[in-house]
C-alpha positions as CSV (number, residue, x, y, z in Angstrom):
1,M,-95.6,89.5,-49.3
2,I,-93.3,86.5,-49.8
3,I,-90.2,86.1,-47.7
4,K,-87.2,83.8,-48.2
5,I,-85.3,82.8,-45.1
6,E,-81.7,81.4,-45.4
7,A,-80.0,80.0,-42.4
8,Y,-76.4,78.8,-42.2
9,I,-76.0,76.4,-39.2
10,R,-73.7,73.7,-37.7
11,E,-74.0,70.3,-39.4
12,E,-74.8,68.6,-36.1
13,K,-77.8,70.9,-35.5
14,M,-79.6,70.2,-38.7
15,D,-81.9,67.4,-37.3
16,D,-82.9,69.7,-34.4
17,V,-83.8,72.5,-36.7
18,L,-85.7,70.4,-39.1
19,D,-87.6,68.7,-36.2
20,A,-88.5,72.1,-34.7
21,L,-89.7,73.4,-38.1
22,A,-91.8,70.3,-38.7
23,K,-93.5,70.8,-35.2
24,M,-94.5,74.3,-36.4
25,N,-96.0,72.8,-39.6
26,V,-93.5,74.5,-41.8
27,H,-93.1,72.8,-45.2
28,G,-91.1,73.5,-48.3
29,I,-87.7,73.3,-46.7
30,T,-84.5,73.0,-48.8
31,C,-81.1,72.0,-47.3
32,Y,-77.6,72.2,-48.8
33,Q,-74.2,71.1,-47.6
34,V,-72.0,74.2,-47.9
35,M,-68.5,75.4,-46.7
36,G,-67.9,78.7,-45.1
37,C,-66.2,80.7,-42.4
38,G,-67.2,83.7,-40.2
39,A,-65.5,85.8,-37.6
40,Q,-63.5,82.9,-36.3
41,H,-61.8,82.4,-39.7
42,G,-61.9,78.6,-39.4
43,I,-60.1,76.4,-36.9
44,K,-56.8,74.7,-36.3
45,K,-56.7,70.9,-36.4
46,Y,-54.0,68.7,-34.8
47,V,-52.8,66.0,-37.2
48,R,-50.4,63.2,-36.1
49,G,-49.9,64.5,-32.6
50,N,-48.8,68.1,-32.8
51,Q,-48.9,69.5,-36.3
52,N,-51.2,72.6,-36.4
53,I,-53.1,72.6,-39.7
54,P,-55.4,75.6,-40.4
55,V,-58.8,74.8,-41.7
56,N,-60.3,78.0,-43.1
57,M,-63.5,76.7,-44.5
58,L,-65.8,74.7,-42.2
59,P,-68.7,72.5,-43.2
60,K,-72.1,74.1,-42.6
61,I,-75.8,73.4,-43.6
62,K,-77.8,76.0,-45.5
63,I,-81.5,75.8,-44.9
64,E,-84.0,77.7,-47.1
65,V,-87.6,78.3,-46.2
66,V,-90.2,80.5,-47.9
67,V,-93.0,82.0,-45.9
68,S,-96.0,84.3,-46.7
69,T,-96.1,86.8,-43.9
70,E,-93.8,88.8,-41.6
71,E,-95.3,87.1,-38.6
72,W,-94.2,83.7,-40.0
73,E,-90.8,85.2,-40.8
74,D,-90.3,86.1,-37.1
75,K,-91.6,82.7,-36.0
76,V,-89.4,80.7,-38.3
77,M,-86.3,82.8,-37.6
78,E,-86.8,82.4,-33.9
79,C,-87.4,78.6,-34.3
80,I,-84.2,78.2,-36.2
81,R,-82.2,80.4,-33.8
82,S,-83.4,78.6,-30.7
83,S,-82.9,75.1,-32.1
84,A,-79.5,75.8,-33.7
85,F,-78.1,77.6,-30.7
86,T,-75.0,76.2,-28.8
87,G,-73.6,79.5,-27.5
88,H,-70.2,78.9,-29.2
89,H,-68.6,80.6,-32.2
90,G,-69.8,79.2,-35.5
91,D,-73.5,78.8,-34.5
92,G,-74.3,80.5,-37.8
93,K,-76.4,83.3,-39.3
94,I,-80.0,83.7,-40.5
95,F,-80.9,86.1,-43.4
96,S,-84.3,87.0,-44.8
97,Y,-85.2,88.5,-48.2
98,E,-88.3,89.8,-49.8
99,V,-89.3,87.7,-52.8
100,R,-90.9,89.5,-55.7
101,N,-93.0,86.6,-56.9
102,A,-93.4,82.9,-57.0
103,L,-94.9,80.5,-59.5
104,R,-96.0,76.9,-58.8
105,I,-95.1,75.0,-62.0
106,R,-97.7,72.3,-61.6
107,T,-100.8,74.6,-61.3
108,G,-99.7,78.0,-62.5
109,E,-100.5,79.6,-59.2
110,T,-98.6,82.7,-58.4
111,G,-97.7,84.8,-55.4
112,E,-98.7,83.5,-51.9
113,Q,-100.9,80.9,-53.5
114,A,-97.8,79.4,-55.0
115,V,-96.1,79.2,-51.6
116,Y,-99.1,77.7,-49.7
117,S,-102.3,76.1,-51.0
118,N,-105.4,74.4,-49.6
119,S,-104.0,71.0,-50.6
120,S,-103.7,68.5,-47.8
121,L,-100.1,67.8,-49.1
122,N,-99.1,71.4,-48.4
123,P,-101.4,73.1,-45.9
124,A,-101.1,76.7,-45.1
125,P,-99.6,77.2,-41.6
126,P,-102.2,78.0,-39.0
127,K,-102.6,81.7,-38.3
128,N,-101.9,82.4,-34.6
């Protein structure tokens, strides 16, 4: 089974999350700068002293990781959660999806072999 994990986190937590994933030997991470809002519906900013300006969409970072087992899904989701946590509104959300297939363009490998290979450049995560 191939699983895609998408996490939406605070911008200032990106380095913490990426460092934590690197320590777990997780590779193939994609990051995007995105805008969004959740239950808090944005924030209010004070401009020039006391003008209240609503900001409905807040900057976030979207992180995508593809893993090959449910065990790694749980590990990666917990790693992201613990390293992105502040305890305040706007910490973000993590979603996971089952991926039907994958294809490595360079080699033609499909399925889990397309996600992880025996290459020293992209080693499979150790099975714990």
